[in-house]
N, CA and C of each residue as an Amber inpcrd file, in Angstrom:
protein
   558
   0.8560000  -1.1620000   0.0000000   0.0000000   0.0000000   0.0000000
   0.9030000   1.2250000   0.0000000   0.6680000   2.1790000  -0.9020000
   1.5330000   3.3530000  -0.9630000   1.3760000   4.2020000   0.2910000
   2.4790000   4.8130000   0.7310000   2.3790000   5.6600000   1.9210000
   1.5320000   6.8970000   1.6320000   0.7480000   7.2750000   2.6150000
  -0.0900000   8.4640000   2.5050000   0.4840000   9.4950000   3.4530000
   0.7680000  10.7050000   2.9510000   1.3510000  11.7200000   3.8450000
   0.4020000  12.0770000   4.9770000   0.9560000  12.1980000   6.1690000
   0.1590000  12.5780000   7.3330000  -0.2290000  14.0480000   7.2310000
  -1.4850000  14.3420000   7.5220000  -1.9440000  15.7150000   7.5400000
  -1.7830000  16.2600000   8.9450000  -1.5130000  17.5440000   9.0260000
  -1.3500000  18.1700000  10.3320000  -2.6930000  18.1620000  11.0640000
  -2.6380000  17.8430000  12.3440000  -3.8400000  17.8150000  13.1680000
  -4.3820000  19.2370000  13.3250000  -5.7000000  19.3800000  13.1360000
  -6.3300000  20.6920000  13.2870000  -7.2490000  20.7550000  14.5010000
  -7.4650000  19.6080000  15.1740000  -8.3960000  19.6030000  16.3000000
  -7.6900000  19.8700000  17.6260000  -6.3760000  19.7180000  17.6540000
  -5.6310000  19.9570000  18.8810000  -5.7220000  18.8420000  19.9070000
  -6.4220000  17.7700000  19.5630000  -6.5540000  16.6480000  20.4890000
  -5.3670000  15.7090000  20.3010000  -4.9550000  15.0570000  21.3780000
  -3.8520000  14.1070000  21.2120000  -4.3260000  12.8910000  20.4040000
  -3.5250000  12.5190000  19.4390000  -3.8620000  11.3590000  18.6240000
  -3.4570000  10.0770000  19.3350000  -4.0180000   8.9830000  18.8890000
  -3.5910000   7.6910000  19.4210000  -3.4660000   6.7130000  18.2730000
  -2.6070000   5.7560000  18.4540000  -2.3300000   4.7860000  17.4090000
  -3.2640000   3.5880000  17.5160000  -3.7310000   3.1290000  16.3550000
  -4.4760000   1.8770000  16.2790000  -3.8590000   1.0530000  15.1540000
  -3.9240000  -0.2540000  15.3050000  -3.4400000  -1.1470000  14.2590000
  -4.6330000  -1.7170000  13.5090000  -4.5240000  -1.7160000  12.1870000
  -5.5910000  -2.1940000  11.3160000  -4.9950000  -3.2220000  10.3640000
  -5.7030000  -4.3240000  10.1830000  -5.3170000  -5.3390000   9.2140000
  -6.1020000  -5.0580000   7.9330000  -5.3980000  -4.9500000   6.8070000
  -6.0310000  -4.6850000   5.5160000  -6.0150000  -5.9770000   4.6950000
  -7.1990000  -6.3710000   4.2150000  -7.3400000  -7.5610000   3.3890000
  -7.1560000  -7.1550000   1.9270000  -6.1100000  -7.6620000   1.3050000
  -5.8660000  -7.4860000  -0.1240000  -6.1900000  -8.8080000  -0.8050000
  -6.0620000  -8.8730000  -2.1110000  -6.3280000 -10.1200000  -2.8270000
  -5.4170000 -11.2450000  -2.3860000  -4.1640000 -10.9310000  -2.1310000
  -3.2010000 -12.0040000  -1.8870000  -2.4560000 -11.9050000  -0.5670000
  -2.8390000 -10.9780000   0.2770000  -2.1670000 -10.8960000   1.5700000
  -2.9790000 -10.0800000   2.5620000  -2.5380000 -10.1340000   3.7870000
  -3.0510000  -9.2730000   4.8520000  -1.9070000  -8.3400000   5.2220000
  -2.2310000  -7.0820000   5.3900000  -1.2090000  -6.0960000   5.7250000
  -1.5840000  -5.4030000   7.0230000  -0.6510000  -5.3480000   7.9520000
  -0.8880000  -4.6560000   9.2150000  -0.3470000  -3.2310000   9.0850000
  -1.2270000  -2.2420000   9.3230000  -0.8020000  -0.8480000   9.2720000
  -1.1570000  -0.1800000  10.5970000  -0.4300000   0.8700000  10.9220000
  -0.6950000   1.6500000  12.1280000  -1.1980000   3.0250000  11.7090000
  -2.3260000   3.4280000  12.2750000  -2.9010000   4.7410000  12.0150000
  -2.8830000   5.5560000  13.2960000  -2.5840000   6.8300000  13.1750000
  -2.7200000   7.7500000  14.2970000  -4.0210000   8.4990000  14.0850000
  -4.9870000   8.2560000  14.9700000  -6.3160000   8.8360000  14.7910000
  -6.5810000   9.9270000  15.8280000  -7.4100000  10.8790000  15.4340000
  -7.9090000  11.9220000  16.3280000  -9.2310000  12.4030000  15.7410000
  -9.8250000  13.4340000  16.3200000 -11.1220000  13.9080000  15.8490000
 -11.0780000  14.4090000  14.4100000  -9.9880000  15.0550000  14.0150000
  -9.9260000  15.6060000  12.6640000  -9.3540000  14.6140000  11.6500000
  -8.8730000  13.4950000  12.1140000  -8.3010000  12.4990000  11.2100000
  -8.7490000  11.0850000  11.6330000 -10.0560000  10.7900000  11.4480000
 -10.5720000   9.4880000  11.8660000 -10.0310000   8.3600000  10.9850000
 -10.0770000   7.1750000  11.5170000  -9.5480000   5.9990000  10.8060000
 -10.2120000   5.7880000   9.4460000 -11.5560000   5.8480000   9.3270000
 -12.1440000   5.6100000   8.0110000 -11.6220000   6.5630000   6.9310000
 -11.4400000   7.8200000   7.2640000 -10.9220000   8.7750000   6.2830000
  -9.5130000   8.3840000   5.8510000  -8.6760000   8.0230000   6.8040000
  -7.3060000   7.6300000   6.4730000  -7.2940000   6.3510000   5.6330000
  -8.1850000   5.4260000   5.9480000  -8.2320000   4.1730000   5.1890000
  -8.7160000   4.4100000   3.7560000  -9.7020000   5.2770000   3.5920000
 -10.1750000   5.6110000   2.2500000  -9.0450000   6.2360000   1.4370000
  -8.2570000   7.1040000   2.0650000  -7.1130000   7.6960000   1.3650000
  -6.1070000   6.6310000   0.9360000  -6.0920000   5.5210000   1.6190000
  -5.1870000   4.4150000   1.2850000  -5.8380000   3.3850000   0.3620000
  -7.0800000   3.6450000  -0.0470000  -7.7420000   2.7550000  -0.9960000
  -8.4170000   1.5600000  -0.3660000  -8.8520000   1.6990000   0.8860000
  -9.5510000   0.5870000   1.5200000 -10.7070000   1.0900000   2.3680000
 -11.5780000   0.1660000   2.7420000 -12.8300000   0.4730000   3.4210000
 -12.8100000  -0.1630000   4.8030000 -13.0340000   0.6420000   5.8360000
 -13.0330000   0.1590000   7.2130000 -14.2430000  -0.7280000   7.4760000
 -14.0690000  -1.7490000   8.2910000 -15.1690000  -2.6330000   8.6330000
 -15.8680000  -2.2090000   9.9240000 -15.4760000  -1.0880000  10.4960000
 -16.1590000  -0.4680000  11.6300000 -15.9220000   1.0360000  11.5080000
 -16.8860000   1.8650000  11.9340000 -16.7790000   3.3000000  11.6810000
 -15.8390000   4.0780000  12.6020000 -15.5980000   3.6110000  13.8080000
 -14.7950000   4.4090000  14.7340000 -13.4140000   3.8250000  15.0010000
 -13.3570000   2.5840000  15.4020000 -12.0850000   1.9630000  15.7530000
 -11.9270000   0.6260000  15.0260000 -11.7550000   0.6770000  13.7240000
 -11.6630000  -0.5880000  12.9910000 -10.3560000  -1.3140000  13.2920000
 -10.4270000  -2.6160000  13.3120000  -9.2090000  -3.4220000  13.3830000
  -8.9980000  -4.1340000  12.0600000 -10.0000000  -4.0090000  11.1470000
  -9.9280000  -4.6740000   9.8620000 -10.4750000  -3.7460000   8.7870000
  -9.8490000  -3.7890000   7.6060000 -10.3050000  -3.0240000   6.4460000
 -10.1080000  -3.9110000   5.2170000 -10.8230000  -3.5740000   4.1420000
 -10.7380000  -4.3480000   2.9070000 -10.3800000  -3.3930000   1.7690000
  -9.4560000  -3.8250000   0.9200000  -9.0490000  -3.0640000  -0.2580000
 -10.2710000  -2.8250000  -1.1510000 -10.4040000  -1.5970000  -1.6860000
 -11.5210000  -1.2770000  -2.5770000 -11.5860000  -2.2380000  -3.7610000
 -10.4320000  -2.6570000  -4.2500000 -10.4120000  -3.5660000  -5.3990000
 -11.0840000  -4.8940000  -5.0570000 -10.8870000  -5.3610000  -3.8490000
 -11.5280000  -6.6090000  -3.4170000 -13.0380000  -6.4050000  -3.3280000
 -13.4740000  -5.2980000  -2.7170000 -14.9080000  -5.0270000  -2.6070000
 -15.5480000  -4.8600000  -3.9830000 -14.8580000  -4.1810000  -4.8850000
 -15.3850000  -3.9970000  -6.2330000 -15.4850000  -5.3360000  -6.9600000
 -14.4610000  -6.1800000  -6.8060000 -14.4910000  -7.5070000  -7.4210000
 -15.6720000  -8.3290000  -6.8960000 -15.8500000  -8.3460000  -5.5790000
 -16.9310000  -9.1430000  -4.9880000 -18.2920000  -8.5870000  -5.4150000
 -18.4310000  -7.2650000  -5.4650000 -19.6940000  -6.6660000  -5.9190000
 -20.0090000  -7.1010000  -7.3460000 -19.0020000  -7.0730000  -8.2040000
 -19.1850000  -7.4910000  -9.5910000 -19.4720000  -8.9850000  -9.6740000
 -18.7340000  -9.7720000  -8.9060000 -18.9560000 -11.2220000  -8.8810000
 -20.3880000 -11.5340000  -8.4830000 -20.8990000 -10.8590000  -7.4420000
 -22.2380000 -11.1380000  -6.9500000 -23.3300000 -10.6510000  -7.9030000
 -22.9710000  -9.8600000  -8.9180000 -23.9300000  -9.5120000  -9.9620000
 -24.1030000 -10.6590000 -10.9540000 -23.0870000 -11.5220000 -11.0430000
 -23.0800000 -12.5690000 -12.0580000 -23.3070000 -13.9710000 -11.5060000
 -23.1780000 -14.1450000 -10.2090000 -23.4530000 -15.4290000  -9.5690000
 -24.3120000 -15.1580000  -8.3430000 -24.9040000 -16.1880000  -7.8150000
 -25.7160000 -16.0220000  -6.6110000 -24.8320000 -15.5090000  -5.4750000
 -25.2380000 -14.4170000  -4.8210000 -24.4210000 -13.8990000  -3.7120000
 -24.2790000 -14.9510000  -2.6120000 -23.0530000 -15.1820000  -2.2180000
 -22.7820000 -16.1640000  -1.1790000 -21.6290000 -15.6290000  -0.3330000
 -21.9590000 -14.7520000   0.5970000 -20.9450000 -14.1210000   1.4350000
 -20.1740000 -15.1530000   2.2470000 -20.8700000 -16.1640000   2.7630000
 -20.2010000 -17.1920000   3.5630000 -19.1810000 -17.9440000   2.7220000
 -19.5910000 -18.3600000   1.5270000 -18.6700000 -19.0630000   0.6410000
 -17.4720000 -18.2100000   0.2620000 -17.7310000 -16.9380000  -0.0290000
 -16.6470000 -16.0310000  -0.4160000 -15.6520000 -15.8410000   0.7280000
 -16.1590000 -15.5240000   1.9230000 -15.2410000 -15.2580000   3.0380000
 -14.5100000 -16.5170000   3.4760000 -15.1840000 -17.6750000   3.4330000
 -14.4770000 -18.9240000   3.7480000 -13.3510000 -19.1740000   2.7440000
 -13.6170000 -18.8870000   1.4760000 -12.5910000 -19.0510000   0.4410000
 -11.4240000 -18.1110000   0.6830000 -11.7120000 -16.8630000   1.0140000
 -10.6400000 -15.8870000   1.2760000  -9.8090000 -16.3320000   2.4820000
 -10.4820000 -16.7390000   3.5590000  -9.7390000 -17.1710000   4.7490000
  -8.8760000 -18.4010000   4.4480000  -9.4150000 -19.3470000   3.6810000
  -8.6430000 -20.5470000   3.3260000  -7.4540000 -20.1800000   2.4500000
  -7.6910000 -19.3170000   1.4550000  -6.6120000 -18.8980000   0.5630000
  -5.5100000 -18.1910000   1.3430000  -5.8980000 -17.2570000   2.2180000
  -4.9000000 -16.5180000   2.9940000  -4.1600000 -17.4470000   3.9590000
  -4.8700000 -18.4270000   4.5180000  -4.2180000 -19.3930000   5.4100000
  -3.1480000 -20.1800000   4.6480000  -3.4290000 -20.5360000   3.3930000
  -2.4360000 -21.2380000   2.5720000  -1.2330000 -20.3450000   2.2620000
  -1.4450000 -19.0310000   2.3130000  -0.3530000 -18.0880000   2.0900000
   0.4160000 -17.8090000   3.3850000  -0.0630000 -18.3740000   4.4750000
   0.6110000 -18.2150000   5.7560000  -0.0130000 -17.1810000   6.6740000
  -1.1810000 -16.6520000   6.3050000  -1.8640000 -15.6600000   7.1350000
  -3.0080000 -16.3330000   7.8700000  -3.2370000 -15.9450000   9.1140000
  -4.2950000 -16.5530000   9.9020000  -5.0140000 -15.4720000  10.6950000
  -6.3580000 -15.4620000  10.6030000  -7.1550000 -14.5630000  11.4290000
  -7.4160000 -15.2460000  12.7640000  -7.8070000 -14.4490000  13.7640000
  -7.9490000 -14.9480000  15.1320000  -8.9140000 -16.1270000  15.2390000
 -10.0750000 -16.0050000  14.6250000 -11.0810000 -17.0630000  14.7570000
 -11.5840000 -17.4530000  13.3740000 -11.7930000 -18.7420000  13.1590000
 -12.2980000 -19.2080000  11.8780000 -13.7000000 -18.6430000  11.6470000
 -13.9550000 -18.1460000  10.4550000 -15.2620000 -17.5840000  10.1300000
 -15.4720000 -16.1710000  10.6390000 -14.4660000 -15.5700000  11.2320000
 -14.6470000 -14.2520000  11.8410000 -14.7860000 -13.1320000  10.8090000
 -14.3810000 -13.3900000   9.5900000 -14.4600000 -12.3730000   8.5500000
 -15.8750000 -12.2250000   7.9920000 -16.6770000 -13.2740000   8.0480000
 -17.9630000 -13.3300000   7.3550000 -18.8980000 -12.1630000   7.6640000
 -19.2500000 -11.9600000   8.9190000 -20.2370000 -10.9230000   9.2570000
 -19.7060000  -9.5300000   8.9740000 -18.4840000  -9.2700000   9.3570000
 -17.9080000  -7.9360000   9.1590000 -17.7650000  -7.6210000   7.6730000
 -17.3330000  -8.6040000   6.8960000 -17.1840000  -8.3850000   5.4630000
 -18.5480000  -8.1590000   4.8250000 -19.5420000  -8.9340000   5.2210000
 -20.8880000  -8.7610000   4.6750000 -21.4330000  -7.3720000   4.9420000
 -21.2860000  -6.8800000   6.1700000 -21.7480000  -5.5320000   6.5030000
 -20.9790000  -4.4760000   5.7110000 -19.6760000  -4.6390000   5.6120000
 -18.8620000  -3.6660000   4.8740000 -19.2490000  -3.6590000   3.3990000
 -19.5060000  -4.8350000   2.8290000 -19.8970000  -4.9110000   1.4250000
 -21.2200000  -4.1940000   1.1920000 -22.1750000  -4.3610000   2.0910000
 -23.4590000  -3.6660000   1.9660000 -23.2420000  -2.1580000   2.0290000
 -22.4930000  -1.6870000   3.0140000 -22.2560000  -0.2410000   3.1520000
 -21.4670000   0.3100000   1.9750000 -20.5040000  -0.4490000   1.4890000
 -19.7290000  -0.0300000   0.3100000 -20.6790000   0.1510000  -0.8800000
 -21.5780000  -0.7940000  -1.0860000 -22.5240000  -0.6910000  -2.1970000
 -23.5080000   0.4580000  -2.0040000 -23.9490000   0.6960000  -0.7730000
 -24.8370000   1.8300000  -0.5010000 -24.1270000   3.1390000  -0.8300000
 -22.8680000   3.2680000  -0.4240000 -22.1160000   4.4960000  -0.7250000
 -21.8730000   4.6460000  -2.2240000 -21.5960000   3.5430000  -2.9100000
 -21.4350000   3.6020000  -4.3690000 -22.7350000   4.0690000  -5.0250000
 -23.8630000   3.4980000  -4.6150000 -25.1530000   3.8770000  -5.1890000
 -25.4780000   5.3430000  -4.9130000 -25.2270000   5.7960000  -3.6900000
 -25.5010000   7.1930000  -3.3390000 -24.6270000   8.1410000  -4.1610000
 -23.3800000   7.7770000  -4.3540000 -22.4730000   8.6080000  -5.1580000
 -22.9450000   8.6620000  -6.6040000 -23.3150000   7.5120000  -7.1490000
 -23.8050000   7.4680000  -8.5330000 -25.0600000   8.3200000  -8.6850000
 -25.9880000   8.2140000  -7.7500000 -27.2160000   9.0100000  -7.8060000
 -26.9110000  10.5020000  -7.7290000 -26.0140000  10.8830000  -6.8450000
 -25.6670000  12.2980000  -6.7010000 -25.0570000  12.8360000  -7.9950000
 -24.1160000  12.1030000  -8.5620000 -23.4820000  12.5360000  -9.8120000
 -24.5200000  12.6100000 -10.9280000 -25.4040000  11.6190000 -11.0120000
 -26.4500000  11.6430000 -12.0330000 -27.3500000  12.8660000 -11.8840000
 -27.7100000  13.2130000 -10.6450000 -28.5570000  14.3850000 -10.4230000
 -27.8370000  15.6690000 -10.8180000 -26.5780000  15.7920000 -10.4510000
 -25.8060000  16.9910000 -10.8040000 -25.6900000  17.1060000 -12.3260000
 -25.3960000  15.9910000 -12.9950000 -25.2910000  16.0140000 -14.4600000
 -26.6280000  16.3600000 -15.1120000 -27.7040000  15.8360000 -14.5680000
 -29.0230000  16.1310000 -15.1330000 -29.3430000  17.6240000 -15.0120000
 -29.0520000  18.2090000 -13.8600000 -29.2780000  19.6430000 -13.6760000
 -28.3960000  20.4370000 -14.6280000 -27.1270000  20.0510000 -14.7380000
 -26.2040000  20.7730000 -15.6170000 -26.6540000  20.6880000 -17.0750000
 -27.1100000  19.5080000 -17.4980000 -27.5800000  19.3550000 -18.8840000
 -28.8020000  20.2210000 -19.1440000 -29.7260000  20.2230000 -18.1960000
 -30.9320000  21.0560000 -18.3730000 -30.5580000  22.5270000 -18.4360000
 -29.6240000  22.9390000 -17.5960000 -29.1820000  24.3410000 -17.6180000
 -28.4170000  24.6630000 -18.8940000 -27.6240000  23.7080000 -19.3840000
 -26.8170000  23.9480000 -20.5790000 -27.6850000  24.1260000 -21.8200000
 -28.7610000  23.3840000 -21.9090000 -29.6200000  23.5330000 -23.0850000
 -30.8080000  24.4500000 -22.7900000 -30.7800000  25.0450000 -21.6190000
 -31.7510000  26.0480000 -21.1950000 -33.1960000  25.6070000 -21.4130000
 -33.4900000  24.4590000 -20.8520000 -34.8750000  23.9800000 -20.8980000
 -35.6690000  24.7670000 -19.8670000 -36.7190000  25.4320000 -20.3220000
 -37.5860000  26.1500000 -19.4050000 -38.9990000  25.6190000 -19.5950000
 -39.2650000  24.5380000 -18.9000000 -40.5880000  23.9390000 -19.0130000
 -41.4460000  24.2740000 -17.7980000 -40.9900000  25.2700000 -17.0290000
 -41.7530000  25.6890000 -15.8730000 -41.5640000  24.8100000 -14.6530000
 -40.7690000  23.7690000 -14.7820000 -40.5350000  22.8700000 -13.6540000
 -39.3010000  23.3170000 -12.8870000 -39.4210000  23.3010000 -11.5890000
 -38.2560000  23.5360000 -10.7390000 -37.5330000  22.2050000 -10.6140000
 -36.3350000  22.1260000 -11.1550000 -35.6170000  20.8520000 -11.2050000
 -35.4080000  20.2620000  -9.8130000 -35.1280000  21.0830000  -8.8210000
 -34.9430000  20.5670000  -7.4710000 -36.2490000  20.0330000  -6.9090000
 -37.3410000  20.7430000  -7.1840000 -38.6500000  20.2690000  -6.7320000
 -38.9870000  18.9540000  -7.4340000 -38.6220000  18.8520000  -8.7060000
 -38.8780000  17.6260000  -9.4590000 -38.1910000  16.4400000  -8.7950000
 -36.9650000  16.6420000  -8.3130000 -36.2440000  15.5580000  -7.6500000
 -36.9390000  15.1620000  -6.3510000 -37.4700000  16.1560000  -5.6470000
 -38.0880000  15.8700000  -4.3620000 -39.4620000  15.2280000  -4.5170000
 -40.1480000  15.4790000  -5.6340000 -41.5330000  15.0480000  -5.7690000
 -41.7210000  13.9180000  -6.7760000 -40.9430000  12.8880000  -6.6640000
 -41.2640000  11.7030000  -7.4350000 -40.5140000  11.5050000  -8.7270000
 -39.4790000  12.2690000  -9.0000000 -38.6430000  11.9880000 -10.1590000
 -38.0690000  10.5760000  -9.9810000 -38.1220000   9.7410000 -11.0100000
 -37.6580000   8.3590000 -10.8500000 -36.2210000   8.2660000 -10.3350000
 -35.3400000   9.1230000 -10.8090000 -33.9520000   9.0810000 -10.3610000
 -33.8590000   9.4330000  -8.8860000 -34.6130000  10.4540000  -8.4790000
 -34.5820000  10.8590000  -7.0830000 -35.1220000   9.7650000  -6.1780000
 -36.2340000   9.1430000  -6.5960000 -36.7910000   8.0960000  -5.7470000
 -35.8550000   6.8960000  -5.6850000 -35.1190000   6.6330000  -6.7660000
 -34.1310000   5.5670000  -6.7390000 -33.0540000   5.8820000  -5.7120000
 -32.6060000   7.1390000  -5.6980000 -31.5530000   7.5280000  -4.7580000
 -32.0510000   7.4840000  -3.3210000 -33.3030000   7.8170000  -3.1120000
 -33.8470000   7.8310000  -1.7580000 -34.1710000   6.4350000  -1.2620000
 -34.2900000   5.4850000  -2.1720000 -34.7320000   4.1420000  -1.8330000
 -33.5360000   3.2480000  -1.5190000 -32.7520000   3.6440000  -0.5800000
 -31.6130000   2.8180000  -0.1800000 -32.1160000   1.7450000   0.7780000
 -31.5400000   0.5720000   0.6640000 -31.9130000  -0.4880000   1.5950000
 -31.4780000  -0.0920000   2.9930000 -31.9650000  -0.7810000   3.9790000
 -31.5470000  -0.5200000   5.3410000 -30.3630000  -1.4110000   5.6530000
 -29.1570000  -0.8870000   5.4410000 -27.9940000  -1.7250000   5.7000000
 -27.8520000  -2.0130000   7.1890000 -27.1770000  -3.1030000   7.5150000
 -27.0040000  -3.4380000   8.9210000 -26.1810000  -2.3680000   9.6260000
 -26.4800000  -2.0900000  10.8840000 -25.7060000  -1.0680000  11.5900000
 -24.2900000  -1.5580000  11.8430000 -23.3770000  -0.5990000  11.8080000
 -21.9920000  -0.8930000  12.1570000 -21.8860000  -0.8990000  13.6780000
 -21.0450000  -1.7450000  14.2040000 -20.7160000  -1.6000000  15.6090000
 -19.5990000  -0.5660000  15.6770000 -19.4630000   0.0980000  16.7960000
 -18.4420000   1.1380000  16.9060000 -17.0440000   0.5840000  16.9960000
 -16.9040000  -0.6170000  17.4590000 -15.5830000  -1.2100000  17.6080000
 -15.5790000  -2.5440000  16.9070000 -14.6110000  -2.7240000  16.0550000
 -14.4670000  -3.9720000  15.3100000 -13.5640000  -4.8770000  16.1210000
 -14.0850000  -6.0150000  16.5510000 -13.3010000  -6.8860000  17.4250000
 -12.9200000  -8.1870000  16.7310000 -12.5750000  -8.0940000  15.4630000
 -12.2150000  -9.2900000  14.7160000 -10.9640000  -9.9440000  15.2830000
 -10.0070000  -9.1510000  15.6590000  -8.7470000  -9.6920000  16.1480000
  -8.6850000  -9.5220000  17.6550000  -8.2170000 -10.5280000  18.3270000
  -8.1130000 -10.4370000  19.7810000  -7.0470000  -9.4350000  20.1780000
  -5.9930000  -9.3680000  19.4260000  -4.9390000  -8.3910000  19.6400000
  -4.2130000  -8.2020000  18.3370000  -3.4320000  -7.1220000  18.1990000
  -2.7120000  -6.9070000  16.9450000  -1.7700000  -8.0410000  16.5980000
  -1.3940000  -8.8510000  17.5640000  -0.4670000  -9.9490000  17.3020000
  -1.1990000 -11.1670000  16.7530000  -2.5390000 -11.1070000  16.6270000
  -3.3120000 -12.2620000  16.1580000  -3.1010000 -12.5670000  14.6930000
  -2.3990000 -11.7250000  13.9920000  -2.1150000 -11.9770000  12.5860000
  -0.6300000 -12.1960000  12.4370000  -0.2950000 -13.2370000  11.7390000
   1.1240000 -13.4880000  11.5570000   1.4140000 -13.6750000  10.0810000
   2.1990000 -12.7620000   9.4970000   2.5390000 -12.9100000   8.0870000
   3.4730000 -14.1000000   7.8950000   3.5150000 -14.5920000   6.6480000
   4.3530000 -15.7670000   6.3890000   5.8280000 -15.4820000   6.5980000
């Protein structure tokens, strides 16, 4: 994972270090983050190209490429989170990596995948709405409709964006690993 330059703290609070295990396609990587109010772990992980499996104090994150691959895979085959996570754990174990408890990745990965897809859908909807407004303004369509009101009152795109599933709640602390030493690289 490429190094990300540390940003200067703007909150004035003392930072503290947390260790996070990042799941890549072919390895697990242990990284240390210094978190504070102005530099939370999820923001730092996103800057590094991965998605935290808990919102406040994650101990595990997944590379965006892995989440994107699984999202695409589940469009073409029956979604099977248990099968996928068991396969990942078995593959990583053959590479010499071991998580604290067998099957411990399943629930956290499933929740993260749902939230990742919700954020992708929300981003796509937002961009589509901005582009639609820009196109209408560019060709100066004046049909008497307030474009913002149209989005609020039943425009199909707007209702699609508002119709997000109820993803499972994140727990504040991800307890996948008993301690940072629970992962041992080959």
